[in-house]
C-alpha positions as CSV (number, residue, x, y, z in Angstrom):
1,M,44.3,-8.2,-44.3
2,S,46.4,-8.0,-41.1
3,N,46.8,-10.2,-38.0
4,L,45.6,-9.4,-34.5
5,Q,47.2,-11.2,-31.5
6,W,46.3,-11.1,-28.1
7,R,46.7,-13.3,-25.0
8,D,43.6,-15.2,-23.2
9,Y,43.2,-15.1,-19.5
10,K,45.4,-18.4,-19.4
11,G,48.3,-16.5,-21.5
12,R,47.4,-18.5,-24.8
13,I,48.3,-16.6,-27.8
14,K,45.3,-15.6,-29.8
15,V,45.2,-14.4,-33.6
16,A,42.4,-13.1,-35.7
17,N,42.4,-11.6,-39.2
18,L,41.4,-8.0,-39.7
19,P,40.4,-5.9,-42.7
20,A,43.5,-3.2,-43.3
21,E,41.0,-0.6,-43.3
22,V,40.0,-1.0,-39.5
23,N,43.6,-1.9,-38.2
24,F,44.9,-0.1,-35.5
25,D,48.5,0.9,-34.2
26,Q,49.7,-1.3,-31.5
27,S,50.7,1.6,-29.6
28,S,48.0,4.1,-29.8
29,D,44.2,4.5,-30.5
30,K,44.7,6.2,-33.8
31,P,43.6,4.1,-36.9
32,K,46.3,3.8,-39.5
33,K,43.8,4.0,-42.2
34,N,40.1,5.1,-42.4
35,T,38.3,6.7,-39.4
36,L,35.4,4.1,-39.7
37,A,36.0,2.8,-35.9
38,R,37.0,6.2,-34.5
39,P,33.4,7.1,-32.8
40,W,34.0,3.7,-30.8
41,L,37.6,4.3,-29.7
42,S,36.7,5.7,-26.2
43,I,33.9,3.4,-25.8
44,R,36.4,0.3,-26.2
45,S,38.7,1.9,-24.1
46,M,36.3,2.7,-21.2
47,A,34.7,-0.9,-21.7
48,T,37.9,-2.7,-21.4
49,R,39.0,-0.5,-18.3
50,K,35.7,-0.9,-16.6
51,I,35.5,-4.7,-17.2
52,H,39.0,-5.4,-16.0
53,S,38.4,-3.3,-13.0
54,K,35.5,-5.2,-12.1
55,L,36.6,-8.6,-12.6
56,N,40.1,-8.6,-11.9
57,Y,41.2,-10.7,-14.8
58,P,44.9,-11.1,-15.6
59,D,46.5,-8.3,-17.3
60,S,47.3,-10.3,-20.2
61,M,43.8,-10.9,-21.3
62,F,43.4,-7.1,-21.7
63,R,47.1,-6.2,-22.8
64,N,47.3,-6.2,-26.6
65,L,43.4,-5.3,-27.3
66,S,44.7,-1.7,-28.7
67,T,45.0,-3.4,-32.2
68,I,40.9,-4.6,-32.2
69,P,38.5,-2.4,-33.7
70,A,36.1,-1.1,-30.8
71,C,33.2,-2.8,-31.8
72,L,34.8,-6.1,-32.3
73,C,37.0,-5.7,-29.0
74,L,33.7,-4.8,-27.1
75,M,32.0,-7.7,-28.7
76,A,34.6,-10.2,-27.7
77,V,35.3,-9.1,-24.5
78,L,31.7,-9.0,-23.5
79,V,31.0,-12.5,-24.8
80,F,34.1,-14.2,-23.1
81,V,33.6,-12.4,-20.1
82,S,29.8,-12.6,-19.6
83,T,30.1,-16.6,-20.4
84,S,32.8,-17.2,-18.2
85,Y,31.6,-15.1,-15.3
86,A,28.5,-16.4,-15.4
87,Q,29.5,-20.0,-15.2
88,Q,31.6,-19.3,-12.4
89,K,29.3,-16.9,-10.3
90,R,25.4,-17.8,-11.3
91,P,24.2,-19.1,-7.9
92,N,23.2,-23.0,-7.5
93,V,20.2,-23.8,-5.9
94,L,19.7,-26.8,-3.3
95,F,15.9,-27.3,-2.6
96,I,15.3,-29.8,0.2
97,L,11.8,-31.2,0.8
98,A,10.2,-33.2,3.4
99,D,7.3,-35.2,3.2
100,D,4.8,-34.4,6.0
101,Q,6.7,-32.4,8.6
102,S,5.2,-29.9,11.2
103,P,7.5,-27.0,12.1
104,F,6.6,-27.5,15.4
105,D,8.8,-30.8,15.4
106,L,11.7,-28.6,15.0
107,N,13.6,-26.8,17.9
108,M,13.9,-23.7,16.2
109,Y,10.2,-23.6,16.0
110,D,9.5,-25.1,19.2
111,P,12.5,-25.0,21.8
112,A,11.1,-27.5,23.9
113,S,11.3,-30.1,20.8
114,R,13.5,-33.4,21.7
115,L,13.9,-33.8,17.9
116,S,17.9,-33.5,17.3
117,T,18.7,-31.9,14.0
118,P,22.1,-30.4,13.9
119,N,22.3,-29.6,10.5
120,L,19.0,-28.0,10.1
121,S,19.8,-26.1,13.3
122,R,23.1,-24.9,11.6
123,L,21.1,-24.0,8.5
124,A,18.8,-21.9,10.7
125,A,21.6,-20.0,12.5
126,E,23.3,-19.4,9.3
127,G,20.6,-18.2,7.4
128,M,17.0,-16.8,7.7
129,V,14.3,-18.8,9.8
130,F,10.4,-18.0,8.6
131,D,7.5,-17.9,11.0
132,G,5.0,-17.4,8.4
133,A,5.3,-20.1,5.9
134,Y,2.1,-21.7,4.7
135,H,0.8,-24.2,2.2
136,M,-2.2,-22.7,0.6
137,G,-4.3,-26.2,0.7
138,A,-5.6,-28.8,-1.2
139,W,-9.0,-30.1,-3.1
140,T,-7.8,-33.7,-2.5
141,G,-7.0,-36.0,0.5
142,A,-3.4,-36.2,-0.8
143,V,-2.3,-32.8,0.3
144,C,1.0,-33.2,-1.2
145,T,-0.1,-33.6,-4.5
146,A,-1.5,-29.9,-4.6
147,S,1.2,-28.5,-2.6
148,R,3.9,-29.8,-4.6
149,T,2.2,-28.7,-7.7
150,M,2.1,-25.0,-6.6
151,L,5.6,-25.6,-5.9
152,M,6.7,-26.6,-9.5
153,T,4.4,-24.0,-11.2
154,G,4.3,-20.8,-9.0
155,R,0.5,-20.8,-9.3
156,S,-2.2,-20.5,-6.5
157,L,-4.5,-23.7,-5.7
158,W,-7.6,-23.0,-7.7
159,K,-5.4,-22.6,-10.9
160,L,-3.6,-26.0,-11.1
161,P,-4.0,-28.6,-13.4
162,H,-5.5,-31.4,-11.9
163,Q,-8.8,-33.3,-12.4
164,T,-9.8,-32.9,-8.9
165,N,-9.6,-29.2,-9.3
166,P,-13.1,-28.2,-10.1
167,N,-11.6,-25.1,-12.3
168,N,-9.7,-27.5,-14.4
169,G,-11.5,-27.0,-17.5
170,N,-11.4,-23.4,-17.4
171,R,-8.5,-22.5,-19.6
172,A,-8.5,-18.9,-18.5
173,L,-7.6,-20.1,-15.0
174,V,-5.8,-23.2,-16.0
175,P,-4.1,-22.9,-19.3
176,E,-2.7,-25.9,-21.0
177,N,1.0,-27.3,-21.0
178,L,2.0,-25.4,-17.8
179,E,4.7,-28.2,-17.4
180,D,6.4,-26.2,-20.3
181,N,7.0,-23.3,-17.5
182,S,7.6,-25.3,-14.5
183,M,10.6,-25.2,-12.2
184,A,12.8,-27.6,-14.4
185,A,11.9,-26.0,-17.6
186,I,12.4,-22.7,-16.7
187,F,15.9,-23.4,-15.1
188,N,16.6,-25.9,-18.1
189,R,16.3,-22.8,-20.3
190,A,18.6,-20.6,-18.5
191,G,21.3,-22.9,-18.7
192,Y,21.1,-24.7,-15.4
193,A,21.8,-28.3,-15.0
194,T,18.9,-29.7,-13.2
195,M,18.3,-32.8,-10.9
196,R,15.7,-34.1,-8.8
197,T,15.3,-36.8,-6.3
198,C,12.2,-37.2,-4.6
199,K,9.4,-39.9,-3.5
200,S,7.3,-41.3,-6.7
201,G,3.6,-40.3,-7.1
202,N,1.3,-37.7,-5.5
203,S,2.8,-34.7,-7.4
204,Y,2.8,-32.9,-11.0
205,A,4.5,-35.8,-13.1
206,P,4.8,-33.7,-16.4
207,A,6.9,-31.0,-14.4
208,N,8.9,-33.8,-12.8
209,Q,9.9,-35.0,-16.1
210,K,11.3,-32.0,-17.3
211,F,14.5,-32.5,-14.9
212,T,17.4,-33.7,-16.8
213,V,18.1,-36.1,-14.1
214,N,15.0,-37.5,-12.2
215,K,15.4,-40.5,-9.7
216,E,11.9,-41.1,-7.8
217,A,11.2,-43.8,-5.4
218,V,9.1,-44.2,-2.2
219,S,11.7,-44.8,0.2
220,R,10.4,-45.4,3.8
221,A,12.4,-48.5,4.9
222,G,14.3,-48.0,8.4
223,N,17.6,-48.8,6.7
224,D,20.1,-46.9,4.5
225,E,19.2,-49.2,1.2
226,N,15.7,-48.0,1.0
227,G,15.2,-45.2,3.3
228,N,16.3,-41.4,3.4
229,A,19.7,-42.4,2.5
230,W,18.4,-43.6,-1.0
231,H,17.7,-40.1,-1.9
232,A,20.8,-38.6,-0.6
233,R,22.8,-41.4,-2.5
234,Q,21.2,-40.0,-5.5
235,V,22.1,-36.5,-5.0
236,L,25.8,-37.8,-4.0
237,D,26.2,-39.7,-7.0
238,Y,24.9,-36.8,-9.2
239,L,27.6,-34.4,-7.5
240,K,30.1,-37.0,-8.1
241,G,29.2,-37.1,-11.9
242,R,29.3,-33.3,-12.2
243,E,32.9,-33.4,-10.8
244,E,34.2,-35.9,-12.8
245,S,32.7,-34.5,-15.8
246,K,33.9,-30.8,-15.0
247,D,30.5,-29.8,-15.3
248,A,30.8,-26.2,-14.7
249,A,27.2,-25.1,-15.1
250,P,25.2,-23.8,-12.2
251,F,22.8,-26.4,-10.8
252,L,19.2,-26.7,-9.4
253,I,18.9,-29.7,-7.3
254,Y,15.4,-30.7,-5.8
255,F,16.3,-33.1,-2.8
256,G,13.1,-34.6,-1.6
257,F,12.7,-37.1,0.9
258,S,9.9,-39.7,1.5
259,H,10.0,-39.3,5.2
260,P,8.7,-38.6,7.8
261,H,5.6,-39.6,6.2
262,D,4.1,-42.8,7.4
263,P,4.8,-45.6,7.4
264,R,7.3,-44.1,9.9
265,N,9.8,-46.9,9.8
266,G,13.1,-45.6,11.6
267,K,16.3,-47.0,12.2
268,E,16.6,-49.1,15.1
269,G,19.2,-46.8,17.3
270,L,17.2,-43.7,16.5
271,L,13.9,-45.5,17.5
272,K,15.7,-46.7,20.8
273,K,16.8,-43.1,21.3
274,Y,13.3,-41.8,21.4
275,G,11.9,-44.9,23.1
276,A,9.7,-46.0,20.0
277,V,9.1,-49.0,18.1
278,N,7.9,-49.9,14.8
279,H,4.6,-51.0,16.0
280,T,2.5,-53.5,13.6
281,D,-0.3,-54.9,15.8
282,P,-3.4,-53.0,15.4
283,Q,-5.1,-55.1,18.4
284,K,-2.7,-53.8,20.8
285,V,-1.4,-50.3,21.9
286,P,2.5,-49.4,22.6
287,F,3.6,-49.0,26.0
288,V,4.4,-45.7,27.6
289,N,7.9,-45.4,28.7
290,A,10.2,-42.7,30.1
291,K,12.2,-42.2,26.8
292,Q,9.4,-41.1,24.7
293,T,8.6,-37.5,24.1
294,A,5.6,-35.8,25.7
295,L,2.4,-35.3,24.5
296,P,2.1,-32.0,22.3
297,F,0.9,-29.0,23.9
298,N,-2.5,-29.3,22.4
299,Y,-3.1,-33.0,22.3
300,L,-6.5,-34.1,22.7
301,P,-7.7,-37.8,22.6
302,A,-10.6,-36.9,20.1
303,H,-11.3,-33.7,18.0
304,P,-14.4,-32.2,19.1
305,F,-16.6,-32.5,16.0
306,F,-16.3,-34.5,12.9
307,H,-13.6,-33.1,10.3
308,G,-15.7,-33.5,7.5
309,H,-13.9,-36.3,5.3
310,P,-15.4,-39.7,5.9
311,Q,-12.8,-42.9,5.7
312,L,-10.1,-40.3,5.7
313,R,-6.9,-42.6,5.4
314,D,-4.6,-40.7,7.4
315,E,-7.1,-40.5,10.3
316,E,-8.0,-44.1,10.2
317,Q,-5.3,-46.2,8.4
318,V,-1.9,-45.1,9.5
319,S,0.3,-47.9,10.6
320,G,0.9,-47.9,14.1
321,V,-1.9,-45.8,15.1
322,W,-5.1,-46.6,12.9
323,K,-7.8,-44.8,15.0
324,N,-6.2,-45.0,18.4
325,R,-5.6,-41.7,20.1
326,D,-4.5,-42.8,23.2
327,E,-1.0,-41.7,25.1
328,G,1.0,-44.6,24.3
329,S,0.3,-44.5,20.5
330,I,0.6,-40.8,20.0
331,R,3.7,-40.8,21.8
332,N,5.3,-43.6,20.3
333,E,4.1,-42.6,16.7
334,I,6.1,-39.2,17.6
335,G,9.1,-41.0,18.5
336,R,8.7,-43.0,15.3
337,E,8.7,-39.6,13.4
338,Y,11.4,-37.9,15.3
339,A,13.7,-41.3,14.2
340,C,12.7,-40.5,10.7
341,S,13.4,-37.0,11.0
342,E,16.8,-37.2,12.5
343,D,17.9,-39.5,9.8
344,I,16.7,-37.0,7.2
345,D,18.8,-34.3,8.9
346,D,21.8,-36.8,8.7
347,Q,21.3,-37.3,5.1
348,I,21.3,-33.4,4.6
349,G,24.5,-33.3,6.3
350,K,26.1,-35.6,4.0
351,V,25.0,-33.5,1.1
352,L,26.3,-30.2,2.6
353,K,29.6,-31.6,3.5
354,R,29.9,-32.8,-0.2
355,L,29.1,-29.4,-1.5
356,E,31.6,-27.8,0.8
357,E,34.6,-30.2,-0.3
358,M,33.6,-29.1,-3.8
359,G,33.9,-25.6,-2.9
360,E,29.9,-25.0,-4.0
361,L,28.6,-24.4,-0.6
362,E,29.1,-20.8,-0.1
363,N,27.5,-20.1,-3.8
364,T,24.3,-22.2,-3.3
365,Y,21.0,-21.2,-2.2
366,I,19.8,-23.5,0.2
367,V,15.9,-23.9,0.8
368,Y,14.7,-26.2,3.6
369,T,10.6,-26.9,3.8
370,A,8.0,-29.5,3.6
371,D,5.0,-30.3,1.5
372,H,2.8,-29.3,4.3
373,G,2.4,-29.8,8.2
374,I,0.9,-32.7,10.0
375,A,-1.1,-33.3,13.4
376,V,0.1,-36.6,14.9
377,G,-2.2,-36.2,18.1
378,R,-2.4,-32.5,18.2
379,H,-6.1,-31.5,18.5
380,G,-7.1,-35.2,18.5
381,L,-6.0,-35.5,14.7
382,M,-3.4,-37.5,12.9
383,G,-3.0,-36.2,9.4
384,K,-2.6,-33.0,7.4
385,Q,-6.3,-32.6,6.4
386,N,-6.9,-29.5,8.7
387,L,-5.9,-26.0,8.8
388,Y,-4.7,-25.8,12.5
389,E,-1.2,-24.2,12.4
390,H,0.5,-27.3,12.9
391,S,-0.5,-28.6,9.7
392,W,-1.1,-25.6,7.7
393,R,2.1,-24.1,8.1
394,V,5.6,-25.4,7.2
395,P,9.2,-25.2,8.3
396,F,11.1,-23.0,6.2
397,L,15.0,-22.1,6.2
398,V,16.9,-20.3,3.6
399,K,20.8,-19.9,3.6
400,G,22.6,-18.4,0.7
401,P,24.7,-15.4,-0.8
402,G,23.7,-12.1,0.7
403,I,21.3,-13.5,3.2
404,K,22.4,-12.0,6.7
405,P,23.1,-14.9,9.4
406,G,20.6,-15.6,12.3
407,K,17.9,-13.5,11.1
408,R,14.0,-14.3,11.6
409,V,11.0,-12.9,9.9
410,T,7.3,-13.3,9.3
411,G,7.5,-13.6,5.5
412,N,3.9,-14.4,4.9
413,I,4.7,-16.9,2.3
414,Y,3.2,-19.7,0.4
415,L,4.9,-22.5,-1.0
416,M,4.0,-21.5,-4.3
417,D,6.2,-18.4,-4.0
418,V,9.2,-20.6,-3.9
419,L,9.6,-20.7,-7.7
420,P,9.5,-16.7,-8.5
421,T,12.2,-16.3,-5.8
422,L,14.1,-18.9,-7.0
423,C,14.1,-17.2,-10.6
424,D,14.8,-13.8,-9.0
425,V,17.7,-15.0,-7.1
426,A,19.1,-16.5,-9.8
427,G,18.5,-13.7,-12.5
428,I,16.1,-15.6,-14.4
429,E,13.3,-13.9,-15.8
430,Q,9.7,-15.3,-14.7
431,P,7.3,-16.7,-17.2
432,G,3.8,-14.9,-17.3
433,T,2.2,-18.1,-16.0
434,I,3.6,-17.5,-12.6
435,D,1.1,-15.8,-10.3
436,A,3.0,-16.2,-7.0
437,L,5.4,-13.3,-5.6
438,S,8.9,-13.5,-5.0
439,F,10.0,-13.1,-1.4
440,K,13.6,-11.9,-2.4
441,P,12.8,-8.6,-0.7
442,V,12.3,-10.8,2.4
443,L,15.5,-12.4,2.1
444,F,17.8,-9.3,1.7
445,G,16.2,-7.4,4.4
446,Q,14.2,-4.9,2.6
447,K,10.8,-6.4,4.0
448,Q,9.7,-8.1,6.9
449,Q,6.8,-9.9,5.0
450,I,5.4,-10.1,1.1
451,R,1.6,-10.3,2.0
452,D,-0.8,-9.0,5.1
453,V,-3.3,-11.8,4.7
454,M,-3.1,-15.7,4.5
455,Y,-5.7,-18.0,3.1
456,G,-6.1,-21.7,3.4
457,V,-8.4,-24.5,2.0
458,Y,-8.9,-28.3,2.9
459,S,-11.9,-29.3,0.2
460,G,-10.7,-32.9,-0.1
461,G,-13.6,-34.6,1.5
462,T,-17.0,-33.3,1.6
463,K,-17.8,-29.9,-0.1
464,P,-17.1,-26.8,0.7
465,G,-14.9,-28.3,3.4
466,I,-12.5,-26.1,5.7
467,R,-11.4,-22.4,5.1
468,T,-9.3,-20.1,7.0
469,V,-8.0,-16.8,6.9
470,R,-5.1,-15.1,9.0
471,K,-4.3,-11.4,9.3
472,G,-1.8,-10.1,12.1
473,D,-2.6,-12.3,15.3
474,W,-6.4,-12.9,14.5
475,K,-7.2,-16.5,12.4
476,L,-10.6,-17.7,11.5
477,I,-11.6,-21.3,10.8
478,K,-14.7,-22.2,8.9
479,Y,-15.9,-25.8,8.5
480,D,-18.8,-26.5,6.2
481,A,-19.2,-30.2,5.5
482,M,-21.5,-33.4,5.4
483,D,-24.0,-31.8,3.7
484,G,-24.5,-29.0,6.2
485,T,-24.6,-31.3,9.2
486,V,-21.0,-30.0,10.1
487,R,-21.1,-26.2,10.3
488,E,-18.4,-24.7,12.7
489,T,-16.6,-21.5,13.2
490,Q,-13.4,-21.0,15.3
491,L,-11.9,-17.8,15.8
492,F,-8.3,-17.3,17.7
493,N,-5.8,-14.8,18.8
494,L,-2.6,-16.5,17.9
495,K,-0.7,-14.0,20.1
496,A,-2.6,-15.0,23.2
497,N,-3.3,-18.6,21.8
498,P,-0.5,-19.7,19.6
499,H,-1.6,-23.2,20.0
500,E,-5.2,-22.7,19.0
501,F,-6.6,-24.4,22.2
502,L,-10.0,-25.0,22.4
503,A,-12.6,-25.3,25.4
504,E,-11.9,-29.1,25.6
505,H,-8.0,-28.2,26.3
506,Q,-9.2,-26.7,29.7
507,K,-6.8,-23.5,29.9
508,Q,-7.2,-20.9,32.1
509,G,-6.3,-17.7,30.2
510,K,-9.3,-16.0,28.9
511,M,-8.2,-15.8,25.1
512,E,-7.0,-19.3,25.2
513,T,-9.8,-21.0,23.7
514,N,-12.2,-20.5,20.6
515,L,-13.5,-16.9,20.8
516,A,-16.0,-17.1,18.0
517,G,-19.2,-17.5,20.5
518,Q,-18.0,-14.5,22.8
519,S,-19.8,-11.4,22.4
520,P,-16.8,-9.0,23.0
521,Y,-15.2,-10.4,19.9
522,S,-18.3,-10.3,17.7
523,A,-17.0,-7.4,15.8
524,K,-13.6,-9.0,14.9
525,L,-15.6,-12.1,14.1
526,K,-17.5,-10.2,11.4
527,E,-14.1,-8.5,10.2
528,M,-12.8,-12.0,9.7
529,E,-15.6,-13.3,7.8
530,A,-15.4,-10.6,5.4
531,L,-12.0,-10.9,4.9
532,L,-12.2,-14.7,4.2
533,Q,-14.9,-14.2,1.7
534,A,-12.6,-11.5,0.1
535,Q,-9.9,-14.0,0.0
536,M,-12.0,-16.9,-1.4
537,Q,-13.0,-14.5,-4.3
538,K,-9.3,-13.4,-4.8
539,Y,-8.1,-16.9,-5.3
540,H,-11.1,-18.3,-7.4
541,D,-12.3,-20.6,-4.9
542,P,-15.5,-22.0,-6.7
543,Y,-17.4,-22.7,-3.5
544,T,-19.3,-20.4,-1.1
545,L,-19.9,-21.2,2.8
546,W,-23.2,-21.7,4.4
547,N,-23.3,-17.8,5.8
548,Q,-21.7,-16.0,3.0
549,K,-23.3,-14.1,0.1
550,N,-23.3,-15.7,-3.1
């Protein structure tokens, strides 16, 4: 036996015993005895030079490798380098989720918005803004349950494990134990440290429990103790713990908020800024004042027809509004919503600052989105149980290594696409249970969008409910509810009518209305009807609408 000595990357002397027959001359690549290792000599030399040149580790790490047999040399170097390099260079993930937020609340989607979100605005400027990000829909009034399960599993709506899904008993569509291939489970297996904070309930509980650290609470108070700051505090405490324990593993942090979902109890100073109060008297309506934000462009005092979900909580029981749709109630509620959203932005800023102080920010992919949109007065509605753009779409911002700043894309992504994309950017193999698409090619400028057609569902009330399909500038919405007593069709050109104005809005533009009943658009209507049915079949929608062939 002979001793092999070398120095590691910190200069420490390492010693190993080698058989004499594979001992090497310290000054050359020639073996002293036996030529067993000779075929590996050039491989060893090339490998060490290649690794050295690529990684720029100190010369001392490679200086005395000439005494090691090629195969052992290559194995030792590759194991050491791949382990330490991966720990240093694998990207972190910070996934931020708001609860009930329309993209049009934010000024990167509506420049006229008064909502102040400097941290999100910076994120948009330094990253990428998606104009076509959607949640696919829901089979329950708790739309967040479906959207968050899609986020966790990377699966489409009708393939999710939930008793409300009519396909739930079909094991070909909904396999058992999907939580074992959910977000945290996948990242845990890949060596990531996983942490989650979010509201409790209305999600996929078995998947939530896979996070190594999981801090849940419904925190909607207008203070730092039990409001948005509670969620931020969980993340900051987690980061502090990582720093103290010198945890070098890459992290996946799921940073969810309980706001701006109602009750929208804002902080006093922020409420004052937006002219709002935490209104609690259902017998009175709030006064209109000059500080309040204006009504939405597509506000209506009532929706033109019934939405199809009797006694829907979001349309009848939201504290501060209830069934009221008057100007004072809506403007006050928007002010409350803005107060909650600005507070969320403040909390995000604290976490981003901490990551920057830790030197982790530039190696972190940051995603900001919401579980779905929300109406708050638009089209005479309050909730998210509809398929207008303000409620079907979600805000979506991404910043991270390799993403060019200041970019804007269509994307045409669903929330379910988040999981395969995070796997892709982290270099993690996707499990076969994922049926969503990665939008990594969009993030790195190879594509503008990953699909041409978008499909949406609301089936949480009477069945079949509401369906929508969008392709390019054209969008169709169908209502089939209340045992056939509500059957409505809407056709919009979103380029000419981005706010989906209806006849009740009394706009002057010829296309600023529902075009479904107009003969010049009958061919387009037929095309969109066929496209909707094709999407329903593609995604295993168990229902058919009144005018569709079974």
